[in-house]
mmJSON file of the N, C-alpha and C atoms, coordinates in Angstrom:
{"data_MODEL":{"atom_site":{
"group_PDB":["ATOM","ATOM","ATOM","ATOM","ATOM","ATOM","ATOM","ATOM","ATOM","ATOM","ATOM","ATOM","ATOM","ATOM","ATOM","ATOM","ATOM","ATOM","ATOM","ATOM","ATOM","ATOM","ATOM","ATOM","ATOM","ATOM","ATOM","ATOM","ATOM","ATOM","ATOM","ATOM","ATOM","ATOM","ATOM","ATOM","ATOM","ATOM","ATOM","ATOM","ATOM","ATOM","ATOM","ATOM","ATOM","ATOM","ATOM","ATOM","ATOM","ATOM","ATOM","ATOM","ATOM","ATOM","ATOM","ATOM","ATOM","ATOM","ATOM","ATOM","ATOM","ATOM","ATOM","ATOM","ATOM","ATOM","ATOM","ATOM","ATOM","ATOM","ATOM","ATOM","ATOM","ATOM","ATOM","ATOM","ATOM","ATOM","ATOM","ATOM","ATOM","ATOM","ATOM","ATOM","ATOM","ATOM","ATOM","ATOM","ATOM","ATOM","ATOM","ATOM","ATOM","ATOM","ATOM","ATOM","ATOM","ATOM","ATOM","ATOM","ATOM","ATOM","ATOM","ATOM","ATOM","ATOM","ATOM","ATOM","ATOM","ATOM","ATOM","ATOM","ATOM","ATOM","ATOM","ATOM","ATOM","ATOM","ATOM","ATOM","ATOM","ATOM","ATOM","ATOM","ATOM","ATOM","ATOM","ATOM","ATOM","ATOM","ATOM","ATOM","ATOM","ATOM","ATOM","ATOM","ATOM","ATOM","ATOM","ATOM","ATOM","ATOM","ATOM","ATOM","ATOM","ATOM","ATOM","ATOM","ATOM","ATOM","ATOM","ATOM","ATOM","ATOM","ATOM","ATOM","ATOM","ATOM","ATOM","ATOM","ATOM","ATOM","ATOM","ATOM","ATOM","ATOM","ATOM","ATOM","ATOM","ATOM","ATOM","ATOM","ATOM","ATOM","ATOM","ATOM","ATOM","ATOM","ATOM","ATOM","ATOM","ATOM","ATOM","ATOM","ATOM","ATOM","ATOM","ATOM","ATOM","ATOM","ATOM","ATOM","ATOM","ATOM","ATOM","ATOM","ATOM","ATOM","ATOM","ATOM","ATOM","ATOM","ATOM","ATOM","ATOM","ATOM","ATOM","ATOM","ATOM","ATOM","ATOM","ATOM","ATOM","ATOM","ATOM","ATOM","ATOM","ATOM","ATOM","ATOM","ATOM","ATOM","ATOM","ATOM","ATOM","ATOM","ATOM","ATOM","ATOM","ATOM","ATOM","ATOM","ATOM","ATOM","ATOM","ATOM","ATOM"],
"id":[1,2,3,4,5,6,7,8,9,10,11,12,13,14,15,16,17,18,19,20,21,22,23,24,25,26,27,28,29,30,31,32,33,34,35,36,37,38,39,40,41,42,43,44,45,46,47,48,49,50,51,52,53,54,55,56,57,58,59,60,61,62,63,64,65,66,67,68,69,70,71,72,73,74,75,76,77,78,79,80,81,82,83,84,85,86,87,88,89,90,91,92,93,94,95,96,97,98,99,100,101,102,103,104,105,106,107,108,109,110,111,112,113,114,115,116,117,118,119,120,121,122,123,124,125,126,127,128,129,130,131,132,133,134,135,136,137,138,139,140,141,142,143,144,145,146,147,148,149,150,151,152,153,154,155,156,157,158,159,160,161,162,163,164,165,166,167,168,169,170,171,172,173,174,175,176,177,178,179,180,181,182,183,184,185,186,187,188,189,190,191,192,193,194,195,196,197,198,199,200,201,202,203,204,205,206,207,208,209,210,211,212,213,214,215,216,217,218,219,220,221,222,223,224,225,226,227,228,229,230,231,232,233,234,235,236,237],
"type_symbol":["N","C","C","N","C","C","N","C","C","N","C","C","N","C","C","N","C","C","N","C","C","N","C","C","N","C","C","N","C","C","N","C","C","N","C","C","N","C","C","N","C","C","N","C","C","N","C","C","N","C","C","N","C","C","N","C","C","N","C","C","N","C","C","N","C","C","N","C","C","N","C","C","N","C","C","N","C","C","N","C","C","N","C","C","N","C","C","N","C","C","N","C","C","N","C","C","N","C","C","N","C","C","N","C","C","N","C","C","N","C","C","N","C","C","N","C","C","N","C","C","N","C","C","N","C","C","N","C","C","N","C","C","N","C","C","N","C","C","N","C","C","N","C","C","N","C","C","N","C","C","N","C","C","N","C","C","N","C","C","N","C","C","N","C","C","N","C","C","N","C","C","N","C","C","N","C","C","N","C","C","N","C","C","N","C","C","N","C","C","N","C","C","N","C","C","N","C","C","N","C","C","N","C","C","N","C","C","N","C","C","N","C","C","N","C","C","N","C","C","N","C","C","N","C","C","N","C","C","N","C","C","N","C","C","N","C","C"],
"label_atom_id":["N","CA","C","N","CA","C","N","CA","C","N","CA","C","N","CA","C","N","CA","C","N","CA","C","N","CA","C","N","CA","C","N","CA","C","N","CA","C","N","CA","C","N","CA","C","N","CA","C","N","CA","C","N","CA","C","N","CA","C","N","CA","C","N","CA","C","N","CA","C","N","CA","C","N","CA","C","N","CA","C","N","CA","C","N","CA","C","N","CA","C","N","CA","C","N","CA","C","N","CA","C","N","CA","C","N","CA","C","N","CA","C","N","CA","C","N","CA","C","N","CA","C","N","CA","C","N","CA","C","N","CA","C","N","CA","C","N","CA","C","N","CA","C","N","CA","C","N","CA","C","N","CA","C","N","CA","C","N","CA","C","N","CA","C","N","CA","C","N","CA","C","N","CA","C","N","CA","C","N","CA","C","N","CA","C","N","CA","C","N","CA","C","N","CA","C","N","CA","C","N","CA","C","N","CA","C","N","CA","C","N","CA","C","N","CA","C","N","CA","C","N","CA","C","N","CA","C","N","CA","C","N","CA","C","N","CA","C","N","CA","C","N","CA","C","N","CA","C","N","CA","C","N","CA","C","N","CA","C","N","CA","C","N","CA","C","N","CA","C","N","CA","C","N","CA","C"],
"label_alt_id":[null,null,null,null,null,null,null,null,null,null,null,null,null,null,null,null,null,null,null,null,null,null,null,null,null,null,null,null,null,null,null,null,null,null,null,null,null,null,null,null,null,null,null,null,null,null,null,null,null,null,null,null,null,null,null,null,null,null,null,null,null,null,null,null,null,null,null,null,null,null,null,null,null,null,null,null,null,null,null,null,null,null,null,null,null,null,null,null,null,null,null,null,null,null,null,null,null,null,null,null,null,null,null,null,null,null,null,null,null,null,null,null,null,null,null,null,null,null,null,null,null,null,null,null,null,null,null,null,null,null,null,null,null,null,null,null,null,null,null,null,null,null,null,null,null,null,null,null,null,null,null,null,null,null,null,null,null,null,null,null,null,null,null,null,null,null,null,null,null,null,null,null,null,null,null,null,null,null,null,null,null,null,null,null,null,null,null,null,null,null,null,null,null,null,null,null,null,null,null,null,null,null,null,null,null,null,null,null,null,null,null,null,null,null,null,null,null,null,null,null,null,null,null,null,null,null,null,null,null,null,null,null,null,null,null,null,null],
"label_comp_id":["MET","MET","MET","LYS","LYS","LYS","LEU","LEU","LEU","ASP","ASP","ASP","VAL","VAL","VAL","GLY","GLY","GLY","PHE","PHE","PHE","ASP","ASP","ASP","PRO","PRO","PRO","GLY","GLY","GLY","THR","THR","THR","PRO","PRO","PRO","GLU","GLU","GLU","GLN","GLN","GLN","THR","THR","THR","LEU","LEU","LEU","PHE","PHE","PHE","LYS","LYS","LYS","ASP","ASP","ASP","TRP","TRP","TRP","LEU","LEU","LEU","THR","THR","THR","ASN","ASN","ASN","ARG","ARG","ARG","TYR","TYR","TYR","HIS","HIS","HIS","ALA","ALA","ALA","PRO","PRO","PRO","SER","SER","SER","ASP","ASP","ASP","ASP","ASP","ASP","LEU","LEU","LEU","ALA","ALA","ALA","GLN","GLN","GLN","PRO","PRO","PRO","VAL","VAL","VAL","ASP","ASP","ASP","LEU","LEU","LEU","GLY","GLY","GLY","THR","THR","THR","ALA","ALA","ALA","GLY","GLY","GLY","LEU","LEU","LEU","TYR","TYR","TYR","GLU","GLU","GLU","GLU","GLU","GLU","ILE","ILE","ILE","VAL","VAL","VAL","ARG","ARG","ARG","GLN","GLN","GLN","LEU","LEU","LEU","LEU","LEU","LEU","LEU","LEU","LEU","SER","SER","SER","THR","THR","THR","ALA","ALA","ALA","ASN","ASN","ASN","GLY","GLY","GLY","ASP","ASP","ASP","ALA","ALA","ALA","ARG","ARG","ARG","PRO","PRO","PRO","GLN","GLN","GLN","TRP","TRP","TRP","LYS","LYS","LYS","PRO","PRO","PRO","ASP","ASP","ASP","SER","SER","SER","PHE","PHE","PHE","PHE","PHE","PHE","ARG","ARG","ARG","ARG","ARG","ARG","TYR","TYR","TYR","ALA","ALA","ALA","SER","SER","SER","ALA","ALA","ALA","GLY","GLY","GLY","SER","SER","SER","ASP","ASP","ASP"],
"label_asym_id":["A","A","A","A","A","A","A","A","A","A","A","A","A","A","A","A","A","A","A","A","A","A","A","A","A","A","A","A","A","A","A","A","A","A","A","A","A","A","A","A","A","A","A","A","A","A","A","A","A","A","A","A","A","A","A","A","A","A","A","A","A","A","A","A","A","A","A","A","A","A","A","A","A","A","A","A","A","A","A","A","A","A","A","A","A","A","A","A","A","A","A","A","A","A","A","A","A","A","A","A","A","A","A","A","A","A","A","A","A","A","A","A","A","A","A","A","A","A","A","A","A","A","A","A","A","A","A","A","A","A","A","A","A","A","A","A","A","A","A","A","A","A","A","A","A","A","A","A","A","A","A","A","A","A","A","A","A","A","A","A","A","A","A","A","A","A","A","A","A","A","A","A","A","A","A","A","A","A","A","A","A","A","A","A","A","A","A","A","A","A","A","A","A","A","A","A","A","A","A","A","A","A","A","A","A","A","A","A","A","A","A","A","A","A","A","A","A","A","A","A","A","A","A","A","A","A","A","A","A","A","A","A","A","A","A","A","A"],
"label_entity_id":["1","1","1","1","1","1","1","1","1","1","1","1","1","1","1","1","1","1","1","1","1","1","1","1","1","1","1","1","1","1","1","1","1","1","1","1","1","1","1","1","1","1","1","1","1","1","1","1","1","1","1","1","1","1","1","1","1","1","1","1","1","1","1","1","1","1","1","1","1","1","1","1","1","1","1","1","1","1","1","1","1","1","1","1","1","1","1","1","1","1","1","1","1","1","1","1","1","1","1","1","1","1","1","1","1","1","1","1","1","1","1","1","1","1","1","1","1","1","1","1","1","1","1","1","1","1","1","1","1","1","1","1","1","1","1","1","1","1","1","1","1","1","1","1","1","1","1","1","1","1","1","1","1","1","1","1","1","1","1","1","1","1","1","1","1","1","1","1","1","1","1","1","1","1","1","1","1","1","1","1","1","1","1","1","1","1","1","1","1","1","1","1","1","1","1","1","1","1","1","1","1","1","1","1","1","1","1","1","1","1","1","1","1","1","1","1","1","1","1","1","1","1","1","1","1","1","1","1","1","1","1","1","1","1","1","1","1"],
"label_seq_id":[1,1,1,2,2,2,3,3,3,4,4,4,5,5,5,6,6,6,7,7,7,8,8,8,9,9,9,10,10,10,11,11,11,12,12,12,13,13,13,14,14,14,15,15,15,16,16,16,17,17,17,18,18,18,19,19,19,20,20,20,21,21,21,22,22,22,23,23,23,24,24,24,25,25,25,26,26,26,27,27,27,28,28,28,29,29,29,30,30,30,31,31,31,32,32,32,33,33,33,34,34,34,35,35,35,36,36,36,37,37,37,38,38,38,39,39,39,40,40,40,41,41,41,42,42,42,43,43,43,44,44,44,45,45,45,46,46,46,47,47,47,48,48,48,49,49,49,50,50,50,51,51,51,52,52,52,53,53,53,54,54,54,55,55,55,56,56,56,57,57,57,58,58,58,59,59,59,60,60,60,61,61,61,62,62,62,63,63,63,64,64,64,65,65,65,66,66,66,67,67,67,68,68,68,69,69,69,70,70,70,71,71,71,72,72,72,73,73,73,74,74,74,75,75,75,76,76,76,77,77,77,78,78,78,79,79,79],
"pdbx_PDB_ins_code":[null,null,null,null,null,null,null,null,null,null,null,null,null,null,null,null,null,null,null,null,null,null,null,null,null,null,null,null,null,null,null,null,null,null,null,null,null,null,null,null,null,null,null,null,null,null,null,null,null,null,null,null,null,null,null,null,null,null,null,null,null,null,null,null,null,null,null,null,null,null,null,null,null,null,null,null,null,null,null,null,null,null,null,null,null,null,null,null,null,null,null,null,null,null,null,null,null,null,null,null,null,null,null,null,null,null,null,null,null,null,null,null,null,null,null,null,null,null,null,null,null,null,null,null,null,null,null,null,null,null,null,null,null,null,null,null,null,null,null,null,null,null,null,null,null,null,null,null,null,null,null,null,null,null,null,null,null,null,null,null,null,null,null,null,null,null,null,null,null,null,null,null,null,null,null,null,null,null,null,null,null,null,null,null,null,null,null,null,null,null,null,null,null,null,null,null,null,null,null,null,null,null,null,null,null,null,null,null,null,null,null,null,null,null,null,null,null,null,null,null,null,null,null,null,null,null,null,null,null,null,null,null,null,null,null,null,null],
"Cartn_x":[-19.705,-18.954,-17.559,-16.838,-15.856,-15.069,-13.885,-13.44,-12.103,-12.77,-11.971,-11.085,-10.036,-9.466,-8.449,-8.393,-7.621,-8.58,-8.7,-8.663,-10.154,-10.441,-11.176,-10.366,-10.677,-10.202,-9.898,-8.304,-8.661,-8.483,-8.565,-8.705,-6.844,-6.909,-5.493,-4.621,-5.873,-5.172,-4.642,-4.804,-4.597,-2.93,-3.347,-1.836,-0.646,-1.259,-0.037,-0.229,-0.843,-0.855,0.309,0.156,1.012,2.225,2.331,3.719,5.105,3.863,4.385,5.002,4.022,4.118,5.104,5.013,6.161,7.805,8.058,8.796,9.353,8.764,9.018,9.452,7.703,7.805,8.914,9.194,10.727,11.722,12.21,13.325,14.038,15.003,15.607,15.054,14.148,13.448,12.456,12.07,10.875,11.559,10.822,12.116,11.106,11.028,10.645,9.544,10.577,10.751,9.079,8.361,7.225,5.904,5.309,4.236,3.473,2.821,1.752,0.677,-0.849,-2.032,-2.463,-1.187,-1.661,-3.131,-3.844,-5.231,-5.561,-6.06,-6.285,-5.87,-4.437,-4.058,-4.429,-4.35,-5.262,-6.723,-7.115,-8.927,-8.948,-8.606,-8.096,-8.007,-6.903,-6.371,-7.68,-8.464,-9.977,-10.914,-10.663,-12.328,-11.599,-10.716,-10.102,-9.729,-9.488,-9.648,-10.839,-11.963,-13.375,-13.828,-13.55,-14.056,-13.103,-12.106,-11.67,-12.116,-12.247,-13.18,-14.088,-15.251,-16.81,-16.064,-15.64,-15.507,-15.077,-13.954,-13.546,-14.701,-15.567,-16.248,-17.867,-18.08,-19.328,-19.341,-20.773,-21.597,-20.867,-20.62,-20.463,-19.459,-18.343,-17.145,-16.951,-15.888,-15.661,-15.319,-16.42,-15.953,-15.488,-14.191,-13.401,-14.517,-14.662,-15.227,-14.866,-16.064,-15.095,-14.729,-13.997,-12.932,-11.551,-12.394,-10.896,-9.326,-8.636,-7.43,-6.609,-7.13,-6.805,-7.404,-8.354,-8.682,-7.605,-7.06,-6.07,-4.679,-4.896,-4.113,-4.559,-6.215,-6.522,-6.815,-6.281,-6.681,-7.971,-7.832,-8.961,-9.515,-11.353,-12.174,-12.604,-11.284,-11.429,-12.661,-13.235,-14.408,-15.598],
"Cartn_y":[3.779,3.312,3.8,3.652,4.416,4.103,3.987,2.736,4.058,4.582,5.508,4.432,4.978,4.428,5.21,5.843,6.669,7.377,8.89,9.073,9.937,11.103,11.861,13.099,14.159,15.336,16.184,16.308,16.592,15.583,14.68,13.595,12.576,12.534,11.905,11.246,10.626,10.061,10.47,11.979,12.301,12.936,13.222,14.107,12.695,11.26,10.577,10.013,10.242,9.984,11.043,12.247,13.486,13.06,12.975,13.117,11.704,10.406,9.286,9.929,10.314,11.122,12.032,12.747,13.962,13.34,12.28,11.788,10.694,9.989,8.706,8.279,8.168,8.113,7.96,7.336,6.94,8.024,7.609,8.628,6.803,7.289,6.197,5.339,5.74,5.284,4.246,4.844,4.15,1.991,1.842,0.72,-0.405,-2.116,-2.712,-2.901,-2.195,-2.803,-1.563,-1.066,-0.264,-0.984,-0.679,-1.574,-1.088,-2.339,-3.126,-3.574,-2.951,-4.315,-5.407,-6.147,-7.051,-7.847,-7.8,-8.282,-7.127,-5.846,-4.962,-4.771,-5.233,-4.391,-6.194,-7.411,-8.321,-8.478,-7.647,-7.135,-6.133,-5.41,-4.255,-5.552,-6.367,-6.959,-7.963,-8.664,-9.389,-8.378,-7.337,-6.517,-5.372,-6.044,-5.49,-6.788,-8.163,-9.06,-9.077,-9.125,-9.447,-8.602,-7.184,-6.095,-6.235,-6.733,-7.266,-8.224,-9.695,-10.518,-10.075,-9.891,-8.956,-8.386,-7.571,-6.483,-7.392,-8.392,-9.432,-10.198,-10.27,-11.664,-10.996,-10.322,-9.125,-9.395,-8.706,-8.933,-7.949,-6.494,-5.935,-5.377,-5.069,-4.382,-2.841,-2.57,-1.166,-0.461,0.895,2.184,3.304,3.848,5.29,6.272,7.032,8.138,9.527,10.142,11.084,12.053,12.35,13.001,12.181,11.272,10.238,10.566,10.96,11.611,10.046,8.959,7.816,7.754,7.679,7.882,7.635,8.856,8.992,7.885,7.397,6.002,4.727,4.809,3.307,3.719,2.648,2.316,3.076,3.717,3.944,2.69,3.031,2.337,1.097,1.31,0.13,0.761,1.294,1.543,1.576],
"Cartn_z":[7.388,7.891,8.454,9.739,9.846,11.435,11.553,12.78,12.888,14.082,14.823,16.354,16.794,18.3,18.085,19.928,19.937,21.509,21.236,22.921,22.484,23.384,23.664,24.194,22.924,23.345,24.887,25.166,26.787,27.559,27.183,28.395,28.49,29.653,30.013,28.901,27.959,27.093,26.039,25.691,24.784,25.121,26.745,26.792,26.502,27.35,26.806,25.68,24.364,23.705,22.742,23.0,22.194,23.172,23.951,24.656,23.851,23.444,23.087,21.624,20.789,19.403,19.668,20.73,20.358,20.992,22.004,22.677,22.434,21.258,21.415,20.059,18.929,17.872,17.384,16.767,16.07,15.868,17.785,18.39,19.087,18.879,20.288,20.902,21.554,22.759,22.26,21.154,20.908,20.017,21.241,21.032,21.453,21.698,21.616,22.892,24.185,25.879,26.2,25.331,25.57,25.915,26.574,27.419,26.558,25.767,24.901,25.874,24.616,25.826,24.625,24.864,23.879,23.343,24.275,24.515,23.605,23.657,22.669,21.417,21.677,19.906,18.8,19.719,19.267,18.947,19.657,19.362,18.149,18.37,17.145,15.63,15.447,13.833,13.94,14.748,14.709,13.44,14.603,14.095,12.818,12.252,11.259,9.758,10.887,9.673,9.246,10.727,9.7,9.108,9.042,8.281,6.71,6.511,5.109,4.92,5.591,4.836,4.127,5.453,4.978,3.668,3.269,2.097,0.796,1.155,-0.087,-0.363,0.44,0.28,-0.172,0.259,-0.309,-1.868,-1.844,-3.062,-4.323,-3.604,-4.529,-4.382,-5.353,-5.265,-4.672,-3.282,-3.075,-3.819,-3.667,-4.459,-4.091,-4.837,-3.849,-4.258,-3.245,-3.082,-3.534,-4.877,-5.481,-5.101,-3.97,-3.553,-2.827,-2.779,-1.777,-2.025,-1.751,-2.221,-2.656,-2.666,-2.976,-4.452,-4.687,-5.827,-7.164,-6.977,-7.747,-8.689,-7.57,-7.204,-8.541,-8.457,-8.652,-10.642,-10.826,-12.71,-13.133,-14.61,-14.991,-15.333,-15.026,-15.224,-14.134,-13.297,-12.217,-11.184,-10.908,-9.918,-10.779],
"occupancy":[1.0,1.0,1.0,1.0,1.0,1.0,1.0,1.0,1.0,1.0,1.0,1.0,1.0,1.0,1.0,1.0,1.0,1.0,1.0,1.0,1.0,1.0,1.0,1.0,1.0,1.0,1.0,1.0,1.0,1.0,1.0,1.0,1.0,1.0,1.0,1.0,1.0,1.0,1.0,1.0,1.0,1.0,1.0,1.0,1.0,1.0,1.0,1.0,1.0,1.0,1.0,1.0,1.0,1.0,1.0,1.0,1.0,1.0,1.0,1.0,1.0,1.0,1.0,1.0,1.0,1.0,1.0,1.0,1.0,1.0,1.0,1.0,1.0,1.0,1.0,1.0,1.0,1.0,1.0,1.0,1.0,1.0,1.0,1.0,1.0,1.0,1.0,1.0,1.0,1.0,1.0,1.0,1.0,1.0,1.0,1.0,1.0,1.0,1.0,1.0,1.0,1.0,1.0,1.0,1.0,1.0,1.0,1.0,1.0,1.0,1.0,1.0,1.0,1.0,1.0,1.0,1.0,1.0,1.0,1.0,1.0,1.0,1.0,1.0,1.0,1.0,1.0,1.0,1.0,1.0,1.0,1.0,1.0,1.0,1.0,1.0,1.0,1.0,1.0,1.0,1.0,1.0,1.0,1.0,1.0,1.0,1.0,1.0,1.0,1.0,1.0,1.0,1.0,1.0,1.0,1.0,1.0,1.0,1.0,1.0,1.0,1.0,1.0,1.0,1.0,1.0,1.0,1.0,1.0,1.0,1.0,1.0,1.0,1.0,1.0,1.0,1.0,1.0,1.0,1.0,1.0,1.0,1.0,1.0,1.0,1.0,1.0,1.0,1.0,1.0,1.0,1.0,1.0,1.0,1.0,1.0,1.0,1.0,1.0,1.0,1.0,1.0,1.0,1.0,1.0,1.0,1.0,1.0,1.0,1.0,1.0,1.0,1.0,1.0,1.0,1.0,1.0,1.0,1.0,1.0,1.0,1.0,1.0,1.0,1.0,1.0,1.0,1.0,1.0,1.0,1.0,1.0,1.0,1.0,1.0,1.0,1.0],
"B_iso_or_equiv":[0.0,0.0,0.0,0.0,0.0,0.0,0.0,0.0,0.0,0.0,0.0,0.0,0.0,0.0,0.0,0.0,0.0,0.0,0.0,0.0,0.0,0.0,0.0,0.0,0.0,0.0,0.0,0.0,0.0,0.0,0.0,0.0,0.0,0.0,0.0,0.0,0.0,0.0,0.0,0.0,0.0,0.0,0.0,0.0,0.0,0.0,0.0,0.0,0.0,0.0,0.0,0.0,0.0,0.0,0.0,0.0,0.0,0.0,0.0,0.0,0.0,0.0,0.0,0.0,0.0,0.0,0.0,0.0,0.0,0.0,0.0,0.0,0.0,0.0,0.0,0.0,0.0,0.0,0.0,0.0,0.0,0.0,0.0,0.0,0.0,0.0,0.0,0.0,0.0,0.0,0.0,0.0,0.0,0.0,0.0,0.0,0.0,0.0,0.0,0.0,0.0,0.0,0.0,0.0,0.0,0.0,0.0,0.0,0.0,0.0,0.0,0.0,0.0,0.0,0.0,0.0,0.0,0.0,0.0,0.0,0.0,0.0,0.0,0.0,0.0,0.0,0.0,0.0,0.0,0.0,0.0,0.0,0.0,0.0,0.0,0.0,0.0,0.0,0.0,0.0,0.0,0.0,0.0,0.0,0.0,0.0,0.0,0.0,0.0,0.0,0.0,0.0,0.0,0.0,0.0,0.0,0.0,0.0,0.0,0.0,0.0,0.0,0.0,0.0,0.0,0.0,0.0,0.0,0.0,0.0,0.0,0.0,0.0,0.0,0.0,0.0,0.0,0.0,0.0,0.0,0.0,0.0,0.0,0.0,0.0,0.0,0.0,0.0,0.0,0.0,0.0,0.0,0.0,0.0,0.0,0.0,0.0,0.0,0.0,0.0,0.0,0.0,0.0,0.0,0.0,0.0,0.0,0.0,0.0,0.0,0.0,0.0,0.0,0.0,0.0,0.0,0.0,0.0,0.0,0.0,0.0,0.0,0.0,0.0,0.0,0.0,0.0,0.0,0.0,0.0,0.0,0.0,0.0,0.0,0.0,0.0,0.0],
"pdbx_formal_charge":[null,null,null,null,null,null,null,null,null,null,null,null,null,null,null,null,null,null,null,null,null,null,null,null,null,null,null,null,null,null,null,null,null,null,null,null,null,null,null,null,null,null,null,null,null,null,null,null,null,null,null,null,null,null,null,null,null,null,null,null,null,null,null,null,null,null,null,null,null,null,null,null,null,null,null,null,null,null,null,null,null,null,null,null,null,null,null,null,null,null,null,null,null,null,null,null,null,null,null,null,null,null,null,null,null,null,null,null,null,null,null,null,null,null,null,null,null,null,null,null,null,null,null,null,null,null,null,null,null,null,null,null,null,null,null,null,null,null,null,null,null,null,null,null,null,null,null,null,null,null,null,null,null,null,null,null,null,null,null,null,null,null,null,null,null,null,null,null,null,null,null,null,null,null,null,null,null,null,null,null,null,null,null,null,null,null,null,null,null,null,null,null,null,null,null,null,null,null,null,null,null,null,null,null,null,null,null,null,null,null,null,null,null,null,null,null,null,null,null,null,null,null,null,null,null,null,null,null,null,null,null,null,null,null,null,null,null],
"auth_seq_id":[1,1,1,2,2,2,3,3,3,4,4,4,5,5,5,6,6,6,7,7,7,8,8,8,9,9,9,10,10,10,11,11,11,12,12,12,13,13,13,14,14,14,15,15,15,16,16,16,17,17,17,18,18,18,19,19,19,20,20,20,21,21,21,22,22,22,23,23,23,24,24,24,25,25,25,26,26,26,27,27,27,28,28,28,29,29,29,30,30,30,31,31,31,32,32,32,33,33,33,34,34,34,35,35,35,36,36,36,37,37,37,38,38,38,39,39,39,40,40,40,41,41,41,42,42,42,43,43,43,44,44,44,45,45,45,46,46,46,47,47,47,48,48,48,49,49,49,50,50,50,51,51,51,52,52,52,53,53,53,54,54,54,55,55,55,56,56,56,57,57,57,58,58,58,59,59,59,60,60,60,61,61,61,62,62,62,63,63,63,64,64,64,65,65,65,66,66,66,67,67,67,68,68,68,69,69,69,70,70,70,71,71,71,72,72,72,73,73,73,74,74,74,75,75,75,76,76,76,77,77,77,78,78,78,79,79,79],
"auth_comp_id":["MET","MET","MET","LYS","LYS","LYS","LEU","LEU","LEU","ASP","ASP","ASP","VAL","VAL","VAL","GLY","GLY","GLY","PHE","PHE","PHE","ASP","ASP","ASP","PRO","PRO","PRO","GLY","GLY","GLY","THR","THR","THR","PRO","PRO","PRO","GLU","GLU","GLU","GLN","GLN","GLN","THR","THR","THR","LEU","LEU","LEU","PHE","PHE","PHE","LYS","LYS","LYS","ASP","ASP","ASP","TRP","TRP","TRP","LEU","LEU","LEU","THR","THR","THR","ASN","ASN","ASN","ARG","ARG","ARG","TYR","TYR","TYR","HIS","HIS","HIS","ALA","ALA","ALA","PRO","PRO","PRO","SER","SER","SER","ASP","ASP","ASP","ASP","ASP","ASP","LEU","LEU","LEU","ALA","ALA","ALA","GLN","GLN","GLN","PRO","PRO","PRO","VAL","VAL","VAL","ASP","ASP","ASP","LEU","LEU","LEU","GLY","GLY","GLY","THR","THR","THR","ALA","ALA","ALA","GLY","GLY","GLY","LEU","LEU","LEU","TYR","TYR","TYR","GLU","GLU","GLU","GLU","GLU","GLU","ILE","ILE","ILE","VAL","VAL","VAL","ARG","ARG","ARG","GLN","GLN","GLN","LEU","LEU","LEU","LEU","LEU","LEU","LEU","LEU","LEU","SER","SER","SER","THR","THR","THR","ALA","ALA","ALA","ASN","ASN","ASN","GLY","GLY","GLY","ASP","ASP","ASP","ALA","ALA","ALA","ARG","ARG","ARG","PRO","PRO","PRO","GLN","GLN","GLN","TRP","TRP","TRP","LYS","LYS","LYS","PRO","PRO","PRO","ASP","ASP","ASP","SER","SER","SER","PHE","PHE","PHE","PHE","PHE","PHE","ARG","ARG","ARG","ARG","ARG","ARG","TYR","TYR","TYR","ALA","ALA","ALA","SER","SER","SER","ALA","ALA","ALA","GLY","GLY","GLY","SER","SER","SER","ASP","ASP","ASP"],
"auth_asym_id":["A","A","A","A","A","A","A","A","A","A","A","A","A","A","A","A","A","A","A","A","A","A","A","A","A","A","A","A","A","A","A","A","A","A","A","A","A","A","A","A","A","A","A","A","A","A","A","A","A","A","A","A","A","A","A","A","A","A","A","A","A","A","A","A","A","A","A","A","A","A","A","A","A","A","A","A","A","A","A","A","A","A","A","A","A","A","A","A","A","A","A","A","A","A","A","A","A","A","A","A","A","A","A","A","A","A","A","A","A","A","A","A","A","A","A","A","A","A","A","A","A","A","A","A","A","A","A","A","A","A","A","A","A","A","A","A","A","A","A","A","A","A","A","A","A","A","A","A","A","A","A","A","A","A","A","A","A","A","A","A","A","A","A","A","A","A","A","A","A","A","A","A","A","A","A","A","A","A","A","A","A","A","A","A","A","A","A","A","A","A","A","A","A","A","A","A","A","A","A","A","A","A","A","A","A","A","A","A","A","A","A","A","A","A","A","A","A","A","A","A","A","A","A","A","A","A","A","A","A","A","A","A","A","A","A","A","A"],
"auth_atom_id":["N","CA","C","N","CA","C","N","CA","C","N","CA","C","N","CA","C","N","CA","C","N","CA","C","N","CA","C","N","CA","C","N","CA","C","N","CA","C","N","CA","C","N","CA","C","N","CA","C","N","CA","C","N","CA","C","N","CA","C","N","CA","C","N","CA","C","N","CA","C","N","CA","C","N","CA","C","N","CA","C","N","CA","C","N","CA","C","N","CA","C","N","CA","C","N","CA","C","N","CA","C","N","CA","C","N","CA","C","N","CA","C","N","CA","C","N","CA","C","N","CA","C","N","CA","C","N","CA","C","N","CA","C","N","CA","C","N","CA","C","N","CA","C","N","CA","C","N","CA","C","N","CA","C","N","CA","C","N","CA","C","N","CA","C","N","CA","C","N","CA","C","N","CA","C","N","CA","C","N","CA","C","N","CA","C","N","CA","C","N","CA","C","N","CA","C","N","CA","C","N","CA","C","N","CA","C","N","CA","C","N","CA","C","N","CA","C","N","CA","C","N","CA","C","N","CA","C","N","CA","C","N","CA","C","N","CA","C","N","CA","C","N","CA","C","N","CA","C","N","CA","C","N","CA","C","N","CA","C","N","CA","C","N","CA","C","N","CA","C","N","CA","C","N","CA","C"],
"pdbx_PDB_model_num":[1,1,1,1,1,1,1,1,1,1,1,1,1,1,1,1,1,1,1,1,1,1,1,1,1,1,1,1,1,1,1,1,1,1,1,1,1,1,1,1,1,1,1,1,1,1,1,1,1,1,1,1,1,1,1,1,1,1,1,1,1,1,1,1,1,1,1,1,1,1,1,1,1,1,1,1,1,1,1,1,1,1,1,1,1,1,1,1,1,1,1,1,1,1,1,1,1,1,1,1,1,1,1,1,1,1,1,1,1,1,1,1,1,1,1,1,1,1,1,1,1,1,1,1,1,1,1,1,1,1,1,1,1,1,1,1,1,1,1,1,1,1,1,1,1,1,1,1,1,1,1,1,1,1,1,1,1,1,1,1,1,1,1,1,1,1,1,1,1,1,1,1,1,1,1,1,1,1,1,1,1,1,1,1,1,1,1,1,1,1,1,1,1,1,1,1,1,1,1,1,1,1,1,1,1,1,1,1,1,1,1,1,1,1,1,1,1,1,1,1,1,1,1,1,1,1,1,1,1,1,1,1,1,1,1,1,1]
}}}
């Protein structure tokens, strides 16, 4: 399963995101006054919450993929 958020290449949304990333992200203009779609943010958080609960309550323990960058941080024998 892959959860992907963002935009389609070549769309106005891509242009908007690139402008924000270049000119506002971690810049003095990156402040709480920026517009945020709270309904969409809340829906995203609910999706993530449900995914985490489903994973935590599942019968099988999640496993690292063999080529995962983060696998190196797993304790030996823990996966």
